[in-house]
C-alpha positions as CSV (number, residue, x, y, z in Angstrom):
1,M,1.5,-137.2,-135.5
2,A,-2.2,-137.9,-136.2
3,I,-4.1,-134.3,-137.5
4,S,-7.5,-134.2,-136.6
5,D,-10.5,-134.7,-138.2
6,E,-11.5,-131.3,-139.0
7,R,-7.6,-130.4,-140.5
8,A,-8.4,-133.9,-142.6
9,L,-11.2,-132.6,-143.7
10,E,-10.7,-128.9,-144.8
11,N,-7.1,-130.7,-146.1
12,E,-9.6,-132.9,-148.8
13,R,-11.6,-129.8,-149.5
14,L,-8.3,-127.5,-150.7
15,F,-7.3,-130.7,-152.7
16,R,-10.6,-130.9,-154.4
17,E,-10.5,-127.3,-155.3
18,A,-7.6,-127.2,-156.6
19,N,-8.6,-130.7,-159.0
20,E,-12.1,-128.4,-160.2
21,Q,-9.7,-125.9,-161.2
22,I,-7.6,-128.3,-163.3
23,D,-10.6,-129.6,-164.5
24,E,-11.7,-126.6,-165.6
25,R,-8.8,-125.5,-167.3
26,R,-8.5,-129.1,-169.3
27,K,-11.8,-128.5,-170.6
28,E,-11.1,-125.0,-171.9
29,L,-7.9,-126.2,-173.5
30,E,-9.3,-129.4,-175.2
31,L,-6.7,-131.5,-173.9
32,M,-7.2,-135.2,-174.1
33,G,-5.8,-138.6,-172.9
34,R,-4.8,-138.6,-169.1
35,T,-4.7,-135.2,-167.3
36,P,-2.7,-135.1,-163.5
37,Y,-4.9,-134.6,-160.8
38,L,-3.7,-134.5,-157.0
39,C,-4.4,-136.5,-154.3
40,E,-7.2,-135.5,-152.2
41,C,-5.6,-137.1,-149.2
42,E,-6.1,-135.9,-145.8
43,D,-2.0,-134.8,-145.4
44,Q,-1.8,-131.4,-146.4
45,G,2.1,-131.9,-147.8
46,C,1.2,-134.5,-150.5
47,T,2.0,-133.8,-153.9
48,E,1.1,-137.1,-155.3
49,L,0.3,-136.7,-158.6
50,I,-3.0,-139.0,-160.2
51,R,-3.6,-138.8,-164.1
52,L,-6.8,-139.8,-165.2
53,T,-8.3,-139.3,-168.4
54,R,-12.2,-136.5,-168.4
55,D,-14.5,-139.9,-168.2
56,E,-12.4,-141.1,-165.2
57,Y,-12.5,-137.7,-163.3
58,A,-16.2,-137.2,-164.3
59,G,-17.3,-140.8,-162.8
60,I,-15.6,-140.0,-159.8
61,R,-16.8,-136.1,-159.1
62,S,-20.5,-137.3,-159.7
63,K,-21.2,-138.6,-156.5
64,G,-19.5,-135.4,-154.1
65,R,-19.1,-137.4,-151.4
66,Q,-16.4,-139.3,-152.8
67,F,-12.8,-138.2,-152.7
68,L,-9.7,-139.1,-155.9
69,I,-6.7,-141.0,-153.1
70,A,-3.3,-142.4,-154.4
71,P,-3.0,-145.9,-153.6
72,G,-1.7,-145.9,-150.1
73,H,-2.2,-142.4,-148.9
74,P,-4.1,-141.9,-145.4
75,T,-7.6,-141.5,-145.7
76,R,-10.5,-141.5,-143.3
77,G,-13.7,-142.8,-146.0
78,T,-14.7,-145.8,-147.3
79,P,-13.2,-147.3,-150.6
80,V,-15.8,-147.7,-153.4
81,E,-13.3,-148.1,-156.1
82,R,-10.1,-149.6,-156.5
83,S,-7.4,-149.3,-159.7
84,D,-3.1,-149.4,-160.2
85,R,-3.6,-145.9,-160.3
86,Y,-6.3,-144.2,-157.6
87,V,-8.7,-145.4,-155.0
88,V,-11.6,-144.0,-154.4
89,V,-13.3,-142.9,-151.1
90,A,-16.3,-142.7,-150.0
91,K,-16.8,-139.8,-146.9
92,E,-20.1,-140.4,-144.4
93,E,-22.1,-136.8,-144.3
94,G,-21.2,-135.3,-141.2
């Protein structure tokens, strides 16, 4: 069943907020290496974790319209970066 654009955006926003909290906690604990972040796809039931270094996450977050997506997961964005662990998609203003 397809979800609405509004629901997809809300799901992505919620995952992004959770990842921001994860990143803040990682900073507080001074964790090094790869940290697990949540896939920010539009699927509200997604629980996929993507391990990123702090530099990888900072690079993705440096552009506010970019989202972190697990390979093969649904998105309505344009892929701008790919690796074997994740895809970065850009969302249009709207």
